[in-house]
C-alpha positions in Angstrom: 33.1 -6.1 16.1 32.9 -9.5 18.4 36.4 -9.0 19.3 36.0 -5.5 20.2 32.6 -6.6 22.2 34.6 -9.3 23.9 37.4 -7.2 24.8 34.8 -4.9 26.5 33.6 -7.8 28.4 37.0 -8.7 29.4 38.2 -5.6 30.5 34.7 -5.1 32.3 35.4 -8.4 34.3 39.2 -7.4 35.0 37.7 -4.2 36.6 35.6 -6.3 38.8 38.3 -8.6 40.2 40.6 -5.5 40.7 38.1 -4.0 42.8 37.3 -6.8 44.9 40.7 -7.1 45.8 41.0 -3.6 46.4 37.7 -3.9 48.7 39.2 -6.8 50.7 42.3 -5.1 51.4 40.7 -1.5 52.5 38.6 -0.2 55.5 35.8 0.6 53.6 32.5 -1.3 54.1 31.2 -4.1 51.4 28.2 -2.2 51.2 29.5 0.5 49.8 30.7 -0.1 46.2 33.7 2.3 44.9 32.8 4.3 41.8 35.2 2.0 39.8 33.5 -1.0 40.6 29.9 0.6 39.5 31.8 1.9 36.0 33.1 -1.8 35.3 29.4 -3.5 35.9 28.0 -1.1 33.6 30.8 -1.6 31.0 30.2 -5.4 31.4 26.3 -4.7 30.9 26.7 -2.5 28.0 29.0 -5.3 26.4 26.7 -8.1 26.9 23.9 -6.1 25.6 25.6 -4.9 22.3 26.6 -8.5 21.8 23.2 -9.7 22.1 21.8 -7.1 19.9 24.1 -7.9 17.1 23.8 -11.9 17.3 21.4 -14.3 15.8 18.7 -15.4 18.1 16.1 -18.4 17.7 12.8 -16.8 18.2 9.5 -18.3 18.3 7.5 -17.1 15.3 4.4 -16.4 17.5 6.3 -13.9 19.2 6.8 -11.7 16.3 4.1 -9.4 15.0 3.4 -8.5 11.4 3.0 -4.8 11.6 4.9 -1.8 9.9 4.5 -0.5 6.1 3.1 -3.3 3.9 5.7 -3.9 1.5 4.8 -7.4 0.0 1.6 -8.6 -1.8 2.2 -12.3 -1.9 2.4 -13.6 1.6 0.1 -16.3 1.0 0.6 -17.1 -2.7 2.4 -19.9 -4.2 6.0 -18.2 -3.6 5.6 -18.6 0.1 4.8 -22.1 -0.2 8.2 -22.7 -2.9 9.9 -20.7 0.0 8.8 -23.0 3.1 9.6 -26.1 1.0 13.3 -24.6 0.3 13.7 -23.8 4.2 12.3 -27.2 5.3 15.0 -29.1 3.1 18.0 -26.5 3.3 17.2 -24.4 6.4 16.9 -20.7 6.7 20.1 -19.3 5.8 19.3 -15.5 6.2 18.0 -14.0 9.4 14.9 -12.1 9.6 15.6 -8.3 11.3 13.2 -7.7 14.4 13.0 -5.0 16.9 11.7 -5.2 20.3 7.9 -4.3 20.7 7.7 -1.4 23.2 5.9 -2.2 26.6 6.1 -5.8 26.2 8.4 -8.6 27.2 9.8 -11.2 24.5 7.6 -9.6 21.7 9.2 -8.3 18.4 7.9 -6.5 15.3 9.3 -7.8 11.9 11.5 -5.0 10.1 12.3 -7.1 7.2 12.1 -11.0 6.2 8.2 -11.0 6.1 8.3 -13.5 3.6 10.9 -15.7 5.5 8.6 -15.2 8.7 5.3 -16.4 6.6 6.9 -19.3 5.2 8.1 -20.5 8.6 4.5 -20.0 10.0 3.5 -22.2 7.3 5.7 -25.0 8.0 4.5 -24.8 11.6 5.7 -27.5 14.1 8.3 -26.4 16.5 10.3 -24.4 13.9 12.0 -21.4 15.0 13.0 -18.1 13.1 16.4 -17.1 12.9 16.4 -13.3 13.9 18.7 -10.2 14.6 17.0 -8.5 17.3 18.0 -4.7 17.3 16.2 -1.7 19.1 15.7 0.6 16.2 13.8 4.0 15.6 10.5 4.2 13.0 12.5 5.8 10.5 15.6 3.8 11.0 13.5 0.7 10.7 11.7 2.0 7.3 15.0 2.6 5.6 16.3 -1.0 6.6 13.2 -2.6 5.4 13.3 -0.7 2.0 17.1 -1.1 1.5 16.8 -4.9 2.2 13.9 -5.6 -0.2 15.7 -3.8 -3.0 18.9 -6.0 -2.1 17.3 -9.3 -1.8 14.0 -9.7 -3.9 13.2 -6.6 -5.9 10.1 -5.6 -5.1 7.3 -5.0 -8.0 6.3 -1.6 -9.2 2.9 -1.7 -7.4 4.4 -3.2 -4.0 7.1 -0.2 -4.1 3.7 2.1 -4.7 1.9 0.5 -1.9 5.1 0.8 0.4 5.4 4.7 -0.5 1.6 5.2 -0.3 1.4 3.9 3.3 4.9 5.7 4.3 3.2 8.8 3.2 0.0 7.9 4.9 2.2 7.3 8.2 3.8 10.9 7.8 7.0 10.0 6.8 9.1 12.6 5.5 9.8 12.3 1.9 13.6 12.1 2.6 13.2 8.9 4.6 10.7 7.6 2.0 13.2 8.6 -1.2 16.0 6.7 1.0 13.9 3.5 1.8 12.8 3.1 -1.9 16.1 4.8 -3.7 13.7 7.1 -5.8 13.4 10.7 -6.3 10.2 13.0 -5.0 8.8 12.9 -8.4 8.6 8.8 -8.5 7.1 9.1 -5.0 4.4 11.2 -6.1 3.7 9.1 -8.8 3.4 5.9 -6.9 1.2 7.7 -4.2 -1.4 8.9 -6.9 -1.4 5.4 -8.6 -2.5 3.7 -5.2 -5.2 6.4 -5.1 -6.8 5.5 -8.4 -6.6 1.6 -8.1 -8.9 0.1 -5.3 -6.8 -2.0 -3.3 -9.5 -5.0 -3.8 -8.3 -4.8 -7.2 -4.4 -4.8 -6.6 -5.3 -7.9 -4.4 -6.8 -9.7 -7.2 -3.6 -9.2 -9.2 -0.8 -9.5 -7.3 2.6 -8.3 -7.2 2.7 -8.8 -11.0 6.5 -8.4 -11.0 6.9 -8.5 -14.8 4.5 -5.5 -15.0 6.2 -2.1 -15.0 5.0 1.6 -14.2 3.6 2.4 -17.5 1.2 -0.6 -17.7 0.0 -0.3 -14.0 -0.4 3.8 -15.1 -2.8 2.7 -18.1 -4.6 0.6 -15.6 -5.2 3.5 -13.2 -6.1 5.5 -15.9 -9.0 2.8 -17.2 -10.2 2.8 -13.6 -10.8 6.5 -13.1 -12.3 7.0 -16.3 -15.6 6.9 -14.7 -17.3 4.6 -17.2 -17.0 1.1 -15.7 -17.0 -0.8 -12.3 -13.8 -1.9 -12.4 -13.8 -4.5 -9.8 -17.0 -6.1 -10.9 -15.6 -6.4 -14.6 -12.1 -7.9 -13.5 -13.8 -10.4 -10.8 -15.9 -11.7 -14.2 -12.7 -11.6 -16.4 -10.8 -13.7 -13.7 -13.6 -16.4 -13.5 -13.7 -16.9 -17.1 -9.9 -17.0 -17.5 -7.5 -20.1 -16.7 -7.7 -20.5 -12.9 -3.5 -21.0 -12.8 -2.7 -17.9 -14.0 0.1 -16.2 -12.7 -0.1 -12.4 -11.1 1.5 -11.0 -14.4 -1.1 -12.9 -16.5 -4.1 -11.8 -14.3 -2.9 -8.1 -14.7 -3.2 -8.6 -18.4 -6.7 -10.4 -18.4 -7.8 -7.4 -16.3 -6.3 -4.9 -18.3 -7.7 -6.3 -21.5 -11.1 -6.4 -20.1 -11.3 -3.1 -18.7 -9.8 -1.6 -21.8 -12.5 -3.5 -24.0 -15.4 -2.1 -21.6 -14.3 1.4 -21.7 -14.0 1.4 -25.4 -17.4 -0.3 -25.6 -19.0 2.2 -23.1 -17.2 5.1 -25.4 -18.8 3.4 -28.5 -22.3 3.4 -26.5 -21.9 6.9 -25.8 -21.4 7.6 -29.2 -24.2 5.4 -30.7 -26.4 7.5 -28.4 -25.3 11.0 -29.5 -25.8 10.0 -32.9 -29.4 8.8 -32.6 -29.9 12.3 -30.7 -28.4 14.2 -32.9 -28.4 14.2 -36.7 -27.4 17.6 -37.4 -28.6 21.4 -36.5 -32.1 21.4 -35.6 -34.3 24.2 -34.3 -37.9 24.4 -33.7 -40.6 25.6 -31.0 -42.0 23.5 -28.4 -44.7 24.1 -26.1 -46.6 26.7 -28.2 -49.8 25.0 -28.0 -49.9 24.7 -24.2 -50.7 27.4 -21.8 -47.2 28.4 -20.8 -44.6 30.2 -23.1 -43.3 28.6 -26.3 -39.6 27.4 -25.9 -37.0 27.6 -28.5 -35.2 24.3 -28.6 -31.7 24.0 -30.5 -29.7 20.8 -31.0 -26.2 20.2 -32.3 -23.4 17.9 -32.2 -22.0 19.2 -29.1 -24.7 20.8 -27.3 -28.6 21.5 -26.9 -30.3 24.3 -25.2 -33.9 25.1 -24.5 -34.9 29.1 -24.2 -37.9 31.2 -24.2 -38.6 34.9 -23.8 -38.7 36.0 -20.3 -40.7 39.0 -21.2 -43.5 36.9 -22.2 -43.9 35.2 -18.5 -41.7 36.7 -16.1 -43.2 35.3 -13.3 -42.5 31.5 -14.7 -39.2 32.6 -15.6 -38.4 33.8 -12.2 -39.9 30.1 -10.9 -37.6 28.3 -13.1 -34.3 30.2 -12.2 -34.6 29.3 -8.7 -36.0 25.7 -9.2 -33.6 24.6 -12.1 -31.9 22.1 -10.2 -34.7 20.0 -9.3 -36.3 20.1 -12.8 -33.4 19.2 -14.2 -33.2 16.4 -11.7 -36.8 15.5 -12.1 -36.3 15.2 -15.8 -33.2 12.9 -15.2 -35.0 10.9 -12.9 -38.3 10.7 -15.4 -35.8 9.3 -18.1 -34.5 6.7 -15.9 -38.0 5.1 -14.9 -39.1 5.2 -18.5 -35.7 3.4 -19.7 -32.5 4.8 -21.3 -33.4 2.8 -24.6 -36.6 4.8 -25.2 
C-alpha cells in the first residue's frame, strides 16, 4: 500500500516538472495552467491524503470525543488502571481508530480503542494517543468497532447486549448489527429484550461480568420483571453488605442470589396470605341485616365472589355496575390504610 501511494506521489511530481518545462517552452500564459498540470496536482493531493489517512498519528486525547455506540462498561474500573500502567511502562503498541468529526477542525470521534483512550487520559500529562485517522460512514464505523472488539478483548454478554440495544435505538439495520456482533437475528432480539428488562442502574452496579453468560443474565432479567421486588434497592443493600473488593462477576452472583431469595420470600408471603384467607370452600350471606340487599359471599382456593339478586334491588345493581371500579378502589385503599396484616 505504502509503495503504491509513494508511486502516485512520485508520478504526480513528475507530471508537475514535465508540465513546467512545457509551459516555459510554449507561448501560453503562465496564468492559465494546462489541464495536464491540474490533473497532476490532483493526483499528488489525492496521494498525500491517502497516505495521511492510513498512517499512524499522535493526537492530543482532548481532541477525541467519546461518542458513538456504547460497547464497554468498565471504562473507570480497575482494568483501565492496569492498562494505563502497562502503557506507561511499555508504551501504546496498538493504535486506536478515529474518524474526523464533521464540521470541526482537528476534532475526532473514537471508532474503536475506547479502553486505550481512557487509559491514556488517566495517565494525563503530555501523553498522546497513537491513532489511525480514517474518514468513515456511520455503518462502516459500527462494523469496524464490533469487529475490533471481538478480535481484541471479547466483550461480555451484557456489553454485547448493550451494544446491540443502542444500535437498534439508533435505527441501524439488523444486517449491520449482525455483521458488527457476528450473531444472528434471533440473538439480537434476545439481547435487546435483556436490556429492556434490566435497569441500566443495575447493570452499572454489576459491571461487565466477563464470566457470566447469557443464561444467568436472562435469569436475572426474569427476577427483575417478576414484579414482586424492587430489584435496584435490593441489589444496593446486598452489595453494601458484601465484600467491597468483589469482582464484577462476584457482584453479579451476589445480586442474583439476593434477588432470587427476595422473590422466593415474596411468593411465600403471598402463599401464606392465601392460606390465611382461604381454609377451604365457604359460602355465606352478608349484609342481610342491613337496609340493602343480602350478598352471597363465596370463597375458594382460587377465587372469591360477591353476588346478589338484582331483581331484589335493581336501582342499586345499576349504580354498582356504573361505579364498580371506584368501589373496588375504595375498598383497596381502606385495606391499605388499616394495614395489610389486619
